[in-house]
C-alpha positions in Angstrom: -4.5 -12.4 4.1 -1.0 -13.8 4.5 -0.5 -17.5 3.8 0.3 -19.8 6.7 3.8 -21.1 6.6 4.1 -24.7 5.4 4.9 -27.2 8.2 7.8 -28.9 6.4 11.1 -27.1 5.9 12.5 -26.9 2.4 16.0 -25.9 1.4 16.1 -23.4 -1.4 17.8 -20.3 -2.8 15.9 -17.2 -4.0 17.2 -15.1 -6.9 15.7 -11.7 -7.7 16.3 -10.6 -11.3 16.4 -6.8 -11.6 17.2 -4.9 -14.7 17.1 -1.1 -14.8 15.6 -0.7 -18.4 11.9 -0.5 -18.4 9.7 1.0 -21.1 6.7 1.6 -18.9 8.5 2.7 -15.7 12.1 3.8 -16.0 14.5 3.0 -13.1 11.8 0.7 -11.7 14.0 -1.3 -9.3 15.3 1.9 -7.7 11.9 3.5 -7.2 11.5 4.8 -3.7 8.8 3.0 -1.6 8.6 4.1 2.1 12.3 5.1 2.1 13.7 2.0 0.4 14.2 1.0 -3.2 11.6 -1.4 -4.5 14.2 -4.2 -5.2 15.3 -4.0 -1.6 11.7 -4.5 -0.4 11.6 -7.6 -2.6 14.9 -8.9 -1.3 13.7 -8.3 2.3 10.5 -10.3 1.7 12.5 -13.1 0.0 14.7 -13.2 3.0 11.7 -13.8 5.3 10.7 -16.8 3.2 13.2 -19.1 4.7 15.5 -19.1 1.7 19.0 -20.1 2.7 20.4 -17.4 0.4 18.9 -14.4 -1.5 20.7 -13.0 -4.5 19.7 -10.0 -6.6 20.8 -10.7 -10.2 21.4 -7.4 -12.1 23.2 -5.9 -15.0 23.3 -2.4 -13.4 26.0 -1.2 -11.0 23.7 1.2 -9.3 21.2 -1.5 -8.4 24.0 -3.8 -7.1 25.4 -0.9 -5.0 22.0 -0.1 -3.4 21.2 -3.7 -2.7 24.5 -4.3 -1.0 24.2 -1.0 1.0 21.0 -2.5 2.5 22.7 -5.7 3.5 21.7 -8.0 0.6 23.8 -10.0 -1.9 24.0 -8.8 -5.5 25.6 -10.5 -8.5 26.4 -8.8 -11.8 25.2 -10.5 -14.9 25.4 -9.9 -18.6 23.1 -7.2 -20.0 22.0 -9.1 -23.1 19.6 -11.6 -21.4 16.3 -12.0 -23.1 14.4 -12.8 -19.9 14.7 -12.9 -16.1 14.9 -16.7 -16.4 18.1 -16.4 -18.5 19.6 -13.9 -16.0 18.9 -16.3 -13.1 20.4 -19.2 -15.2 23.7 -17.3 -15.4 23.8 -16.9 -11.7 22.8 -20.5 -11.0 25.4 -21.8 -13.4 28.1 -19.9 -11.5 26.8 -21.2 -8.2 26.9 -24.8 -9.5 30.4 -24.4 -10.8 31.8 -23.0 -7.6 30.1 -25.7 -5.5 27.7 -23.4 -3.6 24.7 -25.4 -4.8 24.2 -28.7 -6.5 22.1 -29.8 -9.5 19.1 -30.6 -7.3 19.0 -27.4 -5.3 15.7 -25.6 -5.6 15.9 -22.0 -7.0 13.0 -19.6 -6.7 12.7 -16.8 -9.2 11.2 -13.8 -7.2 10.4 -11.0 -9.6 12.1 -7.7 -8.7 8.8 -5.7 -9.1 6.8 -7.6 -6.4 7.5 -5.5 -3.3 4.3 -6.8 -1.6 4.9 -10.5 -2.3 4.0 -12.8 0.7 7.1 -14.6 1.9 5.0 -17.6 2.6 4.0 -17.9 -1.0 7.7 -18.1 -2.0 8.1 -20.9 0.5 5.0 -22.7 -0.7 6.2 -22.7 -4.3 9.6 -24.1 -3.3 7.8 -26.7 -1.2 5.6 -27.7 -4.1 8.6 -28.5 -6.2 10.3 -30.3 -3.4 7.2 -32.5 -3.0 7.0 -33.2 -6.8 10.0 -35.3 -7.7 8.8 -35.8 -11.2 8.6 -32.1 -12.0 11.3 -29.7 -13.1 9.5 -26.6 -12.2 6.8 -25.3 -9.9 4.6 -22.2 -9.9 1.3 -20.9 -8.3 -2.3 -20.0 -9.2 -5.5 -18.9 -7.6 -9.2 -19.0 -8.5 -10.4 -16.4 -10.9 -13.1 -14.3 -9.4 -14.9 -12.8 -12.4 -15.9 -13.4 -16.0 -14.1 -10.2 -16.9 -10.8 -11.6 -15.6 -11.4 -14.9 -17.4 -11.8 -13.1 -20.7 -8.9 -10.7 -20.2 -5.9 -11.7 -22.3 -3.6 -10.0 -19.9 -4.7 -12.5 -17.2 -2.9 -15.8 -17.8 -4.9 -18.9 -17.1 -3.7 -22.4 -16.2 -5.5 -25.8 -16.4 -4.3 -28.6 -14.0 -4.4 -32.3 -14.0 -5.5 -34.5 -11.1 -2.1 -34.3 -9.4 -1.9 -30.5 -9.6 0.4 -30.5 -12.6 0.0 -27.9 -15.4 -1.7 -29.1 -18.5 -1.6 -25.8 -20.3 -1.2 -22.0 -19.8 -3.1 -19.6 -22.0 -4.2 -16.0 -22.4 -7.5 -17.4 -23.7 -10.4 -18.2 -21.4 -9.6 -21.8 -20.4 -11.3 -24.1 -19.6 -14.2 -22.9 -21.7 -17.4 -23.7 -19.9 -19.5 -24.4 -23.0 -22.9 -24.4 -21.1 -21.9 -22.2 -18.2 -24.6 -20.9 -15.9 -24.0 -17.2 -15.4 -25.2 -17.5 -11.8 -22.4 -19.9 -10.9 -18.9 -19.0 -9.9 -16.1 -19.0 -12.5 -14.0 -22.2 -12.2 -10.9 -21.1 -14.0 -7.5 -20.5 -12.4 -5.2 -17.5 -12.8 -1.5 -18.1 -13.0 0.8 -16.3 -10.6 4.2 -15.5 -12.1 6.4 -17.0 -9.4 8.6 -20.0 -10.3 10.8 -22.6 -8.6 13.3 -24.6 -10.6 15.7 -27.4 -10.0 19.1 -25.8 -10.5 20.2 -28.1 -13.3 17.0 -27.6 -15.2 17.7 -23.9 -15.7 20.7 -24.9 -17.9 18.5 -27.3 -19.7 15.7 -24.7 -20.2 18.1 -22.2 -21.7 19.1 -24.7 -24.4 15.6 -25.7 -25.3 14.4 -24.3 -28.7 11.6 -21.8 -28.4 8.3 -23.5 -28.7 5.6 -22.6 -31.3 3.0 -22.3 -28.6 5.3 -20.1 -26.6 5.6 -17.7 -29.5 1.8 -17.7 -30.1 0.9 -17.0 -26.5 4.0 -15.1 -25.5 4.3 -17.3 -22.4 7.8 -18.7 -21.7 6.6 -21.5 -19.4 5.0 -23.2 -22.4 8.5 -24.0 -23.7 8.9 -26.4 -20.7 5.6 -28.1 -21.4 6.2 -28.3 -25.1 9.4 -30.2 -24.6 7.8 -32.6 -22.1 8.9 -31.2 -18.7 6.3 -31.1 -15.9 5.3 -28.1 -13.9 3.8 -28.6 -10.4 1.3 -25.9 -9.4 0.4 -24.7 -5.9 -3.2 -23.3 -5.7 -3.5 -20.4 -3.2 -6.7 -19.7 -1.5 -6.7 -16.0 -2.6 -4.9 -13.7 -5.0 -1.5 -12.3 -4.0 -0.9 -8.6 -3.9 -0.2 -7.2 -7.4 3.2 -6.2 -8.6 4.4 -2.9 -10.2 4.3 -2.4 -13.9 3.2 1.2 -14.3 3.3 4.5 -12.5 -0.3 3.9 -11.2 0.8 0.5 -9.8 3.7 2.3 -8.0 1.4 4.9 -6.5 -0.9 2.1 -5.2 2.0 0.2 -3.6 3.4 3.4 -2.1 0.0 4.2 -0.6 -0.4 0.7 0.9 3.1 0.8 2.4 2.8 4.4 3.7 5.2 5.2 0.9 7.3 8.2 -0.1 6.8 10.2 -3.3 10.4 10.2 -4.3 11.3 8.9 -7.8 14.4 6.8 -7.2 17.0 6.2 -4.5 20.7 6.4 -4.9 
């Protein structure tokens, strides 16, 4: 079920990182879904979130050309970025330098492989950061439904404090219910990989040394916590629609959107 839009308006920019290289699904951003490339569907949904500007950040000229042909903004970035956060950081640094945004502007990282993302969830994460003046970042989570999810290392869990700030993220089953009653619902929270940042923090984050816990868990957000930066977390009532990592995921999304069977779009 789609989220209700938050009552308060929030001013933010959405940036969609999109690189063409993918080991599991080649040319993923250009994959045809119902007659449009996947990255264009993402930009469309980001545009419906209330973002004052939506920018696709890419290192591929074909992606940039297709995005622009569908009426969206695309910015070329360096190819050597280690993560989507770094790619967004390059774009945001340019926007700060040319005066388009200031240090306090909220920037939402909308992953380029989330063609079914609810625009209201993007808005909610931006609003969560706007409401948390002591936080540098915001993200989202939802209640885990099964013990299997809790125990799955590919499902990232988050534990929150009383104010809804992240205490820790892990691939391990946290919190561990030592004496859990199997008849009771699982109380853990699953992290959703959607992030909002204050613009200046992206530059700070890029300069932070990689954290030992980040290396152990392979979770980039732990770098922020390790170095003392707070992350506000919005808890959604239900799980968002899953993104696209594999050919099976793409088939599922195509089916849900009445999709085409084409491989890529030029």
